[in-house]
mmCIF file of the N, C-alpha and C atoms, coordinates in Angstrom:
data_MODEL
# 
_entry.id   MODEL 
# 
loop_
_atom_site.group_PDB 
_atom_site.id 
_atom_site.type_symbol 
_atom_site.label_atom_id 
_atom_site.label_alt_id 
_atom_site.label_comp_id 
_atom_site.label_asym_id 
_atom_site.label_entity_id 
_atom_site.label_seq_id 
_atom_site.pdbx_PDB_ins_code 
_atom_site.Cartn_x 
_atom_site.Cartn_y 
_atom_site.Cartn_z 
_atom_site.occupancy 
_atom_site.B_iso_or_equiv 
_atom_site.pdbx_formal_charge 
_atom_site.auth_seq_id 
_atom_site.auth_comp_id 
_atom_site.auth_asym_id 
_atom_site.auth_atom_id 
_atom_site.pdbx_PDB_model_num 
ATOM 1   N N  . MET A 1 1  ? 4.677   15.980  -17.631 1.00 0.00 ? 1  MET A N  1 
ATOM 2   C CA . MET A 1 1  ? 3.409   15.369  -17.334 1.00 0.00 ? 1  MET A CA 1 
ATOM 3   C C  . MET A 1 1  ? 2.446   16.421  -16.797 1.00 0.00 ? 1  MET A C  1 
ATOM 4   N N  . PHE A 1 2  ? 2.078   16.346  -15.521 1.00 0.00 ? 2  PHE A N  1 
ATOM 5   C CA . PHE A 1 2  ? 1.169   17.320  -14.923 1.00 0.00 ? 2  PHE A CA 1 
ATOM 6   C C  . PHE A 1 2  ? 1.971   18.289  -14.075 1.00 0.00 ? 2  PHE A C  1 
ATOM 7   N N  . GLY A 1 3  ? 1.542   19.526  -14.045 1.00 0.00 ? 3  GLY A N  1 
ATOM 8   C CA . GLY A 1 3  ? 2.179   20.506  -13.189 1.00 0.00 ? 3  GLY A CA 1 
ATOM 9   C C  . GLY A 1 3  ? 3.501   21.000  -13.752 1.00 0.00 ? 3  GLY A C  1 
ATOM 10  N N  . PRO A 1 4  ? 4.276   21.670  -12.903 1.00 0.00 ? 4  PRO A N  1 
ATOM 11  C CA . PRO A 1 4  ? 5.533   22.241  -13.372 1.00 0.00 ? 4  PRO A CA 1 
ATOM 12  C C  . PRO A 1 4  ? 6.599   21.165  -13.580 1.00 0.00 ? 4  PRO A C  1 
ATOM 13  N N  . LYS A 1 5  ? 7.579   21.497  -14.383 1.00 0.00 ? 5  LYS A N  1 
ATOM 14  C CA . LYS A 1 5  ? 8.698   20.577  -14.576 1.00 0.00 ? 5  LYS A CA 1 
ATOM 15  C C  . LYS A 1 5  ? 9.492   20.502  -13.285 1.00 0.00 ? 5  LYS A C  1 
ATOM 16  N N  . ILE A 1 6  ? 10.073  19.349  -13.008 1.00 0.00 ? 6  ILE A N  1 
ATOM 17  C CA . ILE A 1 6  ? 10.740  19.124  -11.730 1.00 0.00 ? 6  ILE A CA 1 
ATOM 18  C C  . ILE A 1 6  ? 11.943  20.046  -11.552 1.00 0.00 ? 6  ILE A C  1 
ATOM 19  N N  . ARG A 1 7  ? 12.618  20.413  -12.633 1.00 0.00 ? 7  ARG A N  1 
ATOM 20  C CA . ARG A 1 7  ? 13.776  21.305  -12.478 1.00 0.00 ? 7  ARG A CA 1 
ATOM 21  C C  . ARG A 1 7  ? 13.336  22.715  -12.114 1.00 0.00 ? 7  ARG A C  1 
ATOM 22  N N  . ASN A 1 8  ? 12.098  23.095  -12.473 1.00 0.00 ? 8  ASN A N  1 
ATOM 23  C CA . ASN A 1 8  ? 11.591  24.416  -12.105 1.00 0.00 ? 8  ASN A CA 1 
ATOM 24  C C  . ASN A 1 8  ? 11.055  24.453  -10.683 1.00 0.00 ? 8  ASN A C  1 
ATOM 25  N N  . VAL A 1 9  ? 10.681  23.309  -10.148 1.00 0.00 ? 9  VAL A N  1 
ATOM 26  C CA . VAL A 1 9  ? 10.103  23.258  -8.807  1.00 0.00 ? 9  VAL A CA 1 
ATOM 27  C C  . VAL A 1 9  ? 11.124  23.677  -7.763  1.00 0.00 ? 9  VAL A C  1 
ATOM 28  N N  . PHE A 1 10 ? 12.339  23.210  -7.910  1.00 0.00 ? 10 PHE A N  1 
ATOM 29  C CA . PHE A 1 10 ? 13.340  23.428  -6.874  1.00 0.00 ? 10 PHE A CA 1 
ATOM 30  C C  . PHE A 1 10 ? 14.266  24.600  -7.167  1.00 0.00 ? 10 PHE A C  1 
ATOM 31  N N  . LYS A 1 11 ? 13.851  25.528  -8.040  1.00 0.00 ? 11 LYS A N  1 
ATOM 32  C CA . LYS A 1 11 ? 14.651  26.717  -8.281  1.00 0.00 ? 11 LYS A CA 1 
ATOM 33  C C  . LYS A 1 11 ? 14.647  27.631  -7.068  1.00 0.00 ? 11 LYS A C  1 
ATOM 34  N N  . SER A 1 12 ? 13.564  27.648  -6.331  1.00 0.00 ? 12 SER A N  1 
ATOM 35  C CA . SER A 1 12 ? 13.515  28.457  -5.112  1.00 0.00 ? 12 SER A CA 1 
ATOM 36  C C  . SER A 1 12 ? 12.935  27.624  -3.980  1.00 0.00 ? 12 SER A C  1 
ATOM 37  N N  . ARG A 1 13 ? 13.226  28.060  -2.783  1.00 0.00 ? 13 ARG A N  1 
ATOM 38  C CA . ARG A 1 13 ? 12.731  27.361  -1.592  1.00 0.00 ? 13 ARG A CA 1 
ATOM 39  C C  . ARG A 1 13 ? 11.215  27.428  -1.519  1.00 0.00 ? 13 ARG A C  1 
ATOM 40  N N  . TRP A 1 14 ? 10.628  28.551  -1.913  1.00 0.00 ? 14 TRP A N  1 
ATOM 41  C CA . TRP A 1 14 ? 9.179   28.704  -1.845  1.00 0.00 ? 14 TRP A CA 1 
ATOM 42  C C  . TRP A 1 14 ? 8.470   27.796  -2.836  1.00 0.00 ? 14 TRP A C  1 
ATOM 43  N N  . HIS A 1 15 ? 9.041   27.643  -4.006  1.00 0.00 ? 15 HIS A N  1 
ATOM 44  C CA . HIS A 1 15 ? 8.444   26.712  -4.971  1.00 0.00 ? 15 HIS A CA 1 
ATOM 45  C C  . HIS A 1 15 ? 8.489   25.289  -4.435  1.00 0.00 ? 15 HIS A C  1 
ATOM 46  N N  . ALA A 1 16 ? 9.600   24.923  -3.810  1.00 0.00 ? 16 ALA A N  1 
ATOM 47  C CA . ALA A 1 16 ? 9.723   23.576  -3.253  1.00 0.00 ? 16 ALA A CA 1 
ATOM 48  C C  . ALA A 1 16 ? 8.733   23.365  -2.112  1.00 0.00 ? 16 ALA A C  1 
ATOM 49  N N  . LEU A 1 17 ? 8.561   24.366  -1.264  1.00 0.00 ? 17 LEU A N  1 
ATOM 50  C CA . LEU A 1 17 ? 7.599   24.241  -0.162  1.00 0.00 ? 17 LEU A CA 1 
ATOM 51  C C  . LEU A 1 17 ? 6.169   24.143  -0.680  1.00 0.00 ? 17 LEU A C  1 
ATOM 52  N N  . PHE A 1 18 ? 5.833   24.937  -1.682  1.00 0.00 ? 18 PHE A N  1 
ATOM 53  C CA . PHE A 1 18 ? 4.498   24.871  -2.260  1.00 0.00 ? 18 PHE A CA 1 
ATOM 54  C C  . PHE A 1 18 ? 4.253   23.503  -2.899  1.00 0.00 ? 18 PHE A C  1 
ATOM 55  N N  . TRP A 1 19 ? 5.240   22.983  -3.607  1.00 0.00 ? 19 TRP A N  1 
ATOM 56  C CA . TRP A 1 19 ? 5.106   21.681  -4.258  1.00 0.00 ? 19 TRP A CA 1 
ATOM 57  C C  . TRP A 1 19 ? 4.918   20.573  -3.219  1.00 0.00 ? 19 TRP A C  1 
ATOM 58  N N  . SER A 1 20 ? 5.741   20.592  -2.157  1.00 0.00 ? 20 SER A N  1 
ATOM 59  C CA . SER A 1 20 ? 5.615   19.547  -1.142  1.00 0.00 ? 20 SER A CA 1 
ATOM 60  C C  . SER A 1 20 ? 4.277   19.662  -0.399  1.00 0.00 ? 20 SER A C  1 
ATOM 61  N N  . ALA A 1 21 ? 3.817   20.885  -0.154  1.00 0.00 ? 21 ALA A N  1 
ATOM 62  C CA . ALA A 1 21 ? 2.517   21.057  0.503   1.00 0.00 ? 21 ALA A CA 1 
ATOM 63  C C  . ALA A 1 21 ? 1.391   20.556  -0.387  1.00 0.00 ? 21 ALA A C  1 
ATOM 64  N N  . SER A 1 22 ? 1.507   20.773  -1.688  1.00 0.00 ? 22 SER A N  1 
ATOM 65  C CA . SER A 1 22 ? 0.458   20.276  -2.580  1.00 0.00 ? 22 SER A CA 1 
ATOM 66  C C  . SER A 1 22 ? 0.470   18.752  -2.651  1.00 0.00 ? 22 SER A C  1 
ATOM 67  N N  . MET A 1 23 ? 1.642   18.125  -2.569  1.00 0.00 ? 23 MET A N  1 
ATOM 68  C CA . MET A 1 23 ? 1.699   16.661  -2.551  1.00 0.00 ? 23 MET A CA 1 
ATOM 69  C C  . MET A 1 23 ? 1.077   16.107  -1.268  1.00 0.00 ? 23 MET A C  1 
ATOM 70  N N  . LEU A 1 24 ? 1.370   16.741  -0.135  1.00 0.00 ? 24 LEU A N  1 
ATOM 71  C CA . LEU A 1 24 ? 0.771   16.300  1.124   1.00 0.00 ? 24 LEU A CA 1 
ATOM 72  C C  . LEU A 1 24 ? -0.746  16.495  1.124   1.00 0.00 ? 24 LEU A C  1 
ATOM 73  N N  . LEU A 1 25 ? -1.210  17.588  0.572   1.00 0.00 ? 25 LEU A N  1 
ATOM 74  C CA . LEU A 1 25 ? -2.647  17.832  0.491   1.00 0.00 ? 25 LEU A CA 1 
ATOM 75  C C  . LEU A 1 25 ? -3.319  16.813  -0.423  1.00 0.00 ? 25 LEU A C  1 
ATOM 76  N N  . THR A 1 26 ? -2.688  16.476  -1.519  1.00 0.00 ? 26 THR A N  1 
ATOM 77  C CA . THR A 1 26 ? -3.233  15.457  -2.418  1.00 0.00 ? 26 THR A CA 1 
ATOM 78  C C  . THR A 1 26 ? -3.347  14.117  -1.709  1.00 0.00 ? 26 THR A C  1 
ATOM 79  N N  . ALA A 1 27 ? -2.301  13.733  -0.972  1.00 0.00 ? 27 ALA A N  1 
ATOM 80  C CA . ALA A 1 27 ? -2.342  12.464  -0.236  1.00 0.00 ? 27 ALA A CA 1 
ATOM 81  C C  . ALA A 1 27 ? -3.423  12.495  0.834   1.00 0.00 ? 27 ALA A C  1 
ATOM 82  N N  . TYR A 1 28 ? -3.550  13.602  1.538   1.00 0.00 ? 28 TYR A N  1 
ATOM 83  C CA . TYR A 1 28 ? -4.559  13.717  2.590   1.00 0.00 ? 28 TYR A CA 1 
ATOM 84  C C  . TYR A 1 28 ? -5.969  13.617  2.025   1.00 0.00 ? 28 TYR A C  1 
ATOM 85  N N  . CYS A 1 29 ? -6.204  14.221  0.882   1.00 0.00 ? 29 CYS A N  1 
ATOM 86  C CA . CYS A 1 29 ? -7.542  14.226  0.296   1.00 0.00 ? 29 CYS A CA 1 
ATOM 87  C C  . CYS A 1 29 ? -7.895  12.924  -0.406  1.00 0.00 ? 29 CYS A C  1 
ATOM 88  N N  . SER A 1 30 ? -6.909  12.143  -0.797  1.00 0.00 ? 30 SER A N  1 
ATOM 89  C CA . SER A 1 30 ? -7.200  10.935  -1.564  1.00 0.00 ? 30 SER A CA 1 
ATOM 90  C C  . SER A 1 30 ? -7.360  9.682   -0.707  1.00 0.00 ? 30 SER A C  1 
ATOM 91  N N  . VAL A 1 31 ? -6.957  9.722   0.559   1.00 0.00 ? 31 VAL A N  1 
ATOM 92  C CA . VAL A 1 31 ? -7.082  8.552   1.434   1.00 0.00 ? 31 VAL A CA 1 
ATOM 93  C C  . VAL A 1 31 ? -8.365  8.698   2.248   1.00 0.00 ? 31 VAL A C  1 
ATOM 94  N N  . PRO A 1 32 ? -9.283  7.727   2.172   1.00 0.00 ? 32 PRO A N  1 
ATOM 95  C CA . PRO A 1 32 ? -10.534 7.843   2.928   1.00 0.00 ? 32 PRO A CA 1 
ATOM 96  C C  . PRO A 1 32 ? -10.302 7.642   4.425   1.00 0.00 ? 32 PRO A C  1 
ATOM 97  N N  . SER A 1 33 ? -11.152 8.233   5.220   1.00 0.00 ? 33 SER A N  1 
ATOM 98  C CA . SER A 1 33 ? -11.054 8.048   6.664   1.00 0.00 ? 33 SER A CA 1 
ATOM 99  C C  . SER A 1 33 ? -11.525 6.633   7.015   1.00 0.00 ? 33 SER A C  1 
ATOM 100 N N  . PRO A 1 34 ? -11.159 6.105   8.183   1.00 0.00 ? 34 PRO A N  1 
ATOM 101 C CA . PRO A 1 34 ? -11.494 4.709   8.525   1.00 0.00 ? 34 PRO A CA 1 
ATOM 102 C C  . PRO A 1 34 ? -12.985 4.405   8.534   1.00 0.00 ? 34 PRO A C  1 
ATOM 103 N N  . GLY A 1 35 ? -13.840 5.344   8.852   1.00 0.00 ? 35 GLY A N  1 
ATOM 104 C CA . GLY A 1 35 ? -15.268 5.090   8.918   1.00 0.00 ? 35 GLY A CA 1 
ATOM 105 C C  . GLY A 1 35 ? -15.978 5.184   7.587   1.00 0.00 ? 35 GLY A C  1 
ATOM 106 N N  . GLU A 1 36 ? -15.321 5.684   6.575   1.00 0.00 ? 36 GLU A N  1 
ATOM 107 C CA . GLU A 1 36 ? -15.964 5.896   5.277   1.00 0.00 ? 36 GLU A CA 1 
ATOM 108 C C  . GLU A 1 36 ? -15.922 4.657   4.408   1.00 0.00 ? 36 GLU A C  1 
ATOM 109 N N  . GLY A 1 37 ? -16.939 4.498   3.584   1.00 0.00 ? 37 GLY A N  1 
ATOM 110 C CA . GLY A 1 37 ? -16.881 3.542   2.494   1.00 0.00 ? 37 GLY A CA 1 
ATOM 111 C C  . GLY A 1 37 ? -17.190 2.095   2.830   1.00 0.00 ? 37 GLY A C  1 
ATOM 112 N N  . GLY A 1 38 ? -17.070 1.651   4.032   1.00 0.00 ? 38 GLY A N  1 
ATOM 113 C CA . GLY A 1 38 ? -17.345 0.251   4.334   1.00 0.00 ? 38 GLY A CA 1 
ATOM 114 C C  . GLY A 1 38 ? -18.598 0.117   5.164   1.00 0.00 ? 38 GLY A C  1 
ATOM 115 N N  . ASP A 1 39 ? -19.233 -1.028  5.072   1.00 0.00 ? 39 ASP A N  1 
ATOM 116 C CA . ASP A 1 39 ? -20.368 -1.253  5.947   1.00 0.00 ? 39 ASP A CA 1 
ATOM 117 C C  . ASP A 1 39 ? -20.148 -2.543  6.725   1.00 0.00 ? 39 ASP A C  1 
ATOM 118 N N  . ALA A 1 40 ? -21.046 -2.831  7.641   1.00 0.00 ? 40 ALA A N  1 
ATOM 119 C CA . ALA A 1 40 ? -20.882 -3.974  8.538   1.00 0.00 ? 40 ALA A CA 1 
ATOM 120 C C  . ALA A 1 40 ? -20.879 -5.291  7.774   1.00 0.00 ? 40 ALA A C  1 
ATOM 121 N N  . ASN A 1 41 ? -21.593 -5.362  6.672   1.00 0.00 ? 41 ASN A N  1 
ATOM 122 C CA . ASN A 1 41 ? -21.646 -6.600  5.896   1.00 0.00 ? 41 ASN A CA 1 
ATOM 123 C C  . ASN A 1 41 ? -20.272 -6.945  5.324   1.00 0.00 ? 41 ASN A C  1 
ATOM 124 N N  . ASP A 1 42 ? -19.574 -5.946  4.813   1.00 0.00 ? 42 ASP A N  1 
ATOM 125 C CA . ASP A 1 42 ? -18.232 -6.176  4.286   1.00 0.00 ? 42 ASP A CA 1 
ATOM 126 C C  . ASP A 1 42 ? -17.290 -6.651  5.384   1.00 0.00 ? 42 ASP A C  1 
ATOM 127 N N  . ALA A 1 43 ? -17.392 -6.041  6.568   1.00 0.00 ? 43 ALA A N  1 
ATOM 128 C CA . ALA A 1 43 ? -16.541 -6.420  7.686   1.00 0.00 ? 43 ALA A CA 1 
ATOM 129 C C  . ALA A 1 43 ? -16.851 -7.844  8.146   1.00 0.00 ? 43 ALA A C  1 
ATOM 130 N N  . ALA A 1 44 ? -18.111 -8.210  8.183   1.00 0.00 ? 44 ALA A N  1 
ATOM 131 C CA . ALA A 1 44 ? -18.484 -9.559  8.593   1.00 0.00 ? 44 ALA A CA 1 
ATOM 132 C C  . ALA A 1 44 ? -18.003 -10.592 7.572   1.00 0.00 ? 44 ALA A C  1 
ATOM 133 N N  . GLN A 1 45 ? -18.095 -10.251 6.294   1.00 0.00 ? 45 GLN A N  1 
ATOM 134 C CA . GLN A 1 45 ? -17.627 -11.168 5.259   1.00 0.00 ? 45 GLN A CA 1 
ATOM 135 C C  . GLN A 1 45 ? -16.116 -11.356 5.348   1.00 0.00 ? 45 GLN A C  1 
ATOM 136 N N  . LEU A 1 46 ? -15.383 -10.279 5.597   1.00 0.00 ? 46 LEU A N  1 
ATOM 137 C CA . LEU A 1 46 ? -13.936 -10.375 5.743   1.00 0.00 ? 46 LEU A CA 1 
ATOM 138 C C  . LEU A 1 46 ? -13.568 -11.200 6.967   1.00 0.00 ? 46 LEU A C  1 
ATOM 139 N N  . ALA A 1 47 ? -14.282 -11.005 8.069   1.00 0.00 ? 47 ALA A N  1 
ATOM 140 C CA . ALA A 1 47 ? -14.014 -11.775 9.280   1.00 0.00 ? 47 ALA A CA 1 
ATOM 141 C C  . ALA A 1 47 ? -14.275 -13.261 9.041   1.00 0.00 ? 47 ALA A C  1 
ATOM 142 N N  . GLY A 1 48 ? -15.318 -13.584 8.310   1.00 0.00 ? 48 GLY A N  1 
ATOM 143 C CA . GLY A 1 48 ? -15.605 -14.981 8.001   1.00 0.00 ? 48 GLY A CA 1 
ATOM 144 C C  . GLY A 1 48 ? -14.541 -15.604 7.119   1.00 0.00 ? 48 GLY A C  1 
ATOM 145 N N  . THR A 1 49 ? -14.062 -14.852 6.157   1.00 0.00 ? 49 THR A N  1 
ATOM 146 C CA . THR A 1 49 ? -13.008 -15.350 5.276   1.00 0.00 ? 49 THR A CA 1 
ATOM 147 C C  . THR A 1 49 ? -11.722 -15.588 6.054   1.00 0.00 ? 49 THR A C  1 
ATOM 148 N N  . LEU A 1 50 ? -11.367 -14.660 6.935   1.00 0.00 ? 50 LEU A N  1 
ATOM 149 C CA . LEU A 1 50 ? -10.153 -14.822 7.736   1.00 0.00 ? 50 LEU A CA 1 
ATOM 150 C C  . LEU A 1 50 ? -10.271 -16.005 8.692   1.00 0.00 ? 50 LEU A C  1 
ATOM 151 N N  . ALA A 1 51 ? -11.467 -16.202 9.263   1.00 0.00 ? 51 ALA A N  1 
ATOM 152 C CA . ALA A 1 51 ? -11.665 -17.321 10.179  1.00 0.00 ? 51 ALA A CA 1 
ATOM 153 C C  . ALA A 1 51 ? -11.577 -18.652 9.430   1.00 0.00 ? 51 ALA A C  1 
ATOM 154 N N  . ALA A 1 52 ? -12.046 -18.697 8.193   1.00 0.00 ? 52 ALA A N  1 
ATOM 155 C CA . ALA A 1 52 ? -12.004 -19.934 7.418   1.00 0.00 ? 52 ALA A CA 1 
ATOM 156 C C  . ALA A 1 52 ? -10.575 -20.320 7.068   1.00 0.00 ? 52 ALA A C  1 
ATOM 157 N N  . HIS A 1 53 ? -9.707  -19.334 6.901   1.00 0.00 ? 53 HIS A N  1 
ATOM 158 C CA . HIS A 1 53 ? -8.321  -19.621 6.520   1.00 0.00 ? 53 HIS A CA 1 
ATOM 159 C C  . HIS A 1 53 ? -7.357  -19.616 7.709   1.00 0.00 ? 53 HIS A C  1 
ATOM 160 N N  . ALA A 1 54 ? -7.855  -19.404 8.919   1.00 0.00 ? 54 ALA A N  1 
ATOM 161 C CA . ALA A 1 54 ? -6.983  -19.303 10.083  1.00 0.00 ? 54 ALA A CA 1 
ATOM 162 C C  . ALA A 1 54 ? -6.337  -20.632 10.444  1.00 0.00 ? 54 ALA A C  1 
ATOM 163 N N  . ASP A 1 55 ? -7.032  -21.742 10.201  1.00 0.00 ? 55 ASP A N  1 
ATOM 164 C CA . ASP A 1 55 ? -6.491  -23.044 10.602  1.00 0.00 ? 55 ASP A CA 1 
ATOM 165 C C  . ASP A 1 55 ? -5.477  -23.597 9.602   1.00 0.00 ? 55 ASP A C  1 
ATOM 166 N N  . LYS A 1 56 ? -5.415  -23.037 8.416   1.00 0.00 ? 56 LYS A N  1 
ATOM 167 C CA . LYS A 1 56 ? -4.477  -23.522 7.403   1.00 0.00 ? 56 LYS A CA 1 
ATOM 168 C C  . LYS A 1 56 ? -3.082  -22.991 7.684   1.00 0.00 ? 56 LYS A C  1 
ATOM 169 N N  . GLN A 1 57 ? -2.097  -23.851 7.597   1.00 0.00 ? 57 GLN A N  1 
ATOM 170 C CA . GLN A 1 57 ? -0.709  -23.465 7.794   1.00 0.00 ? 57 GLN A CA 1 
ATOM 171 C C  . GLN A 1 57 ? -0.127  -22.964 6.480   1.00 0.00 ? 57 GLN A C  1 
ATOM 172 N N  . PRO A 1 58 ? 0.639   -21.888 6.515   1.00 0.00 ? 58 PRO A N  1 
ATOM 173 C CA . PRO A 1 58 ? 1.278   -21.450 5.278   1.00 0.00 ? 58 PRO A CA 1 
ATOM 174 C C  . PRO A 1 58 ? 2.347   -22.457 4.859   1.00 0.00 ? 58 PRO A C  1 
ATOM 175 N N  . PRO A 1 59 ? 2.620   -22.561 3.582   1.00 0.00 ? 59 PRO A N  1 
ATOM 176 C CA . PRO A 1 59 ? 3.641   -23.518 3.145   1.00 0.00 ? 59 PRO A CA 1 
ATOM 177 C C  . PRO A 1 59 ? 5.001   -23.147 3.715   1.00 0.00 ? 59 PRO A C  1 
ATOM 178 N N  . ALA A 1 60 ? 5.800   -24.161 3.958   1.00 0.00 ? 60 ALA A N  1 
ATOM 179 C CA . ALA A 1 60 ? 7.133   -23.935 4.491   1.00 0.00 ? 60 ALA A CA 1 
ATOM 180 C C  . ALA A 1 60 ? 7.957   -23.167 3.462   1.00 0.00 ? 60 ALA A C  1 
ATOM 181 N N  . HIS A 1 61 ? 8.832   -22.329 3.968   1.00 0.00 ? 61 HIS A N  1 
ATOM 182 C CA . HIS A 1 61 ? 9.662   -21.537 3.064   1.00 0.00 ? 61 HIS A CA 1 
ATOM 183 C C  . HIS A 1 61 ? 10.656  -22.434 2.351   1.00 0.00 ? 61 HIS A C  1 
ATOM 184 N N  . ARG A 1 62 ? 10.782  -22.201 1.064   1.00 0.00 ? 62 ARG A N  1 
ATOM 185 C CA . ARG A 1 62 ? 11.738  -22.957 0.259   1.00 0.00 ? 62 ARG A CA 1 
ATOM 186 C C  . ARG A 1 62 ? 12.564  -21.952 -0.521  1.00 0.00 ? 62 ARG A C  1 
ATOM 187 N N  . ASN A 1 63 ? 13.868  -22.027 -0.375  1.00 0.00 ? 63 ASN A N  1 
ATOM 188 C CA . ASN A 1 63 ? 14.754  -21.104 -1.064  1.00 0.00 ? 63 ASN A CA 1 
ATOM 189 C C  . ASN A 1 63 ? 14.754  -21.448 -2.547  1.00 0.00 ? 63 ASN A C  1 
ATOM 190 N N  . PRO A 1 64 ? 14.315  -20.537 -3.424  1.00 0.00 ? 64 PRO A N  1 
ATOM 191 C CA . PRO A 1 64 ? 14.264  -20.855 -4.850  1.00 0.00 ? 64 PRO A CA 1 
ATOM 192 C C  . PRO A 1 64 ? 15.644  -20.971 -5.489  1.00 0.00 ? 64 PRO A C  1 
ATOM 193 N N  . TRP A 1 65 ? 16.665  -20.462 -4.827  1.00 0.00 ? 65 TRP A N  1 
ATOM 194 C CA . TRP A 1 65 ? 18.014  -20.519 -5.399  1.00 0.00 ? 65 TRP A CA 1 
ATOM 195 C C  . TRP A 1 65 ? 18.815  -21.718 -4.896  1.00 0.00 ? 65 TRP A C  1 
ATOM 196 N N  . ALA A 1 66 ? 18.291  -22.446 -3.917  1.00 0.00 ? 66 ALA A N  1 
ATOM 197 C CA . ALA A 1 66 ? 19.003  -23.597 -3.392  1.00 0.00 ? 66 ALA A CA 1 
ATOM 198 C C  . ALA A 1 66 ? 18.896  -24.765 -4.368  1.00 0.00 ? 66 ALA A C  1 
ATOM 199 N N  . LEU A 1 67 ? 19.951  -25.565 -4.426  1.00 0.00 ? 67 LEU A N  1 
ATOM 200 C CA . LEU A 1 67 ? 19.934  -26.749 -5.282  1.00 0.00 ? 67 LEU A CA 1 
ATOM 201 C C  . LEU A 1 67 ? 19.049  -27.812 -4.646  1.00 0.00 ? 67 LEU A C  1 
ATOM 202 N N  . ASP A 1 68 ? 18.292  -28.495 -5.479  1.00 0.00 ? 68 ASP A N  1 
ATOM 203 C CA . ASP A 1 68 ? 17.465  -29.586 -4.981  1.00 0.00 ? 68 ASP A CA 1 
ATOM 204 C C  . ASP A 1 68 ? 18.355  -30.800 -4.708  1.00 0.00 ? 68 ASP A C  1 
ATOM 205 N N  . LYS A 1 69 ? 18.195  -31.366 -3.515  1.00 0.00 ? 69 LYS A N  1 
ATOM 206 C CA . LYS A 1 69 ? 18.956  -32.566 -3.165  1.00 0.00 ? 69 LYS A CA 1 
ATOM 207 C C  . LYS A 1 69 ? 18.154  -33.774 -3.621  1.00 0.00 ? 69 LYS A C  1 
ATOM 208 N N  . PRO A 1 70 ? 18.820  -34.750 -4.229  1.00 0.00 ? 70 PRO A N  1 
ATOM 209 C CA . PRO A 1 70 ? 18.090  -35.944 -4.656  1.00 0.00 ? 70 PRO A CA 1 
ATOM 210 C C  . PRO A 1 70 ? 17.597  -36.724 -3.446  1.00 0.00 ? 70 PRO A C  1 
ATOM 211 N N  . ALA A 1 71 ? 16.384  -37.247 -3.549  1.00 0.00 ? 71 ALA A N  1 
ATOM 212 C CA . ALA A 1 71 ? 15.811  -38.058 -2.478  1.00 0.00 ? 71 ALA A CA 1 
ATOM 213 C C  . ALA A 1 71 ? 16.464  -39.428 -2.466  1.00 0.00 ? 71 ALA A C  1 
ATOM 214 N N  . ASN A 1 72 ? 16.866  -39.898 -1.291  1.00 0.00 ? 72 ASN A N  1 
ATOM 215 C CA . ASN A 1 72 ? 17.502  -41.225 -1.181  1.00 0.00 ? 72 ASN A CA 1 
ATOM 216 C C  . ASN A 1 72 ? 16.512  -42.254 -0.751  1.00 0.00 ? 72 ASN A C  1 
# 
């Protein structure tokens, strides 16, 4: 795919360290910081949506593998 073949990466310790450092750098550069990208309107809309659904109870858990018992 992209970059070196995986069997060539781990032939030496330095290649493995360079590869792992490049993966960490990619992850660091691709995740936005908490203050970036959002504005107050988005946060207010999310808060309103969460408040509207706060009073609703989630459905009770039902085991999908359990046999259904006939109602008497």
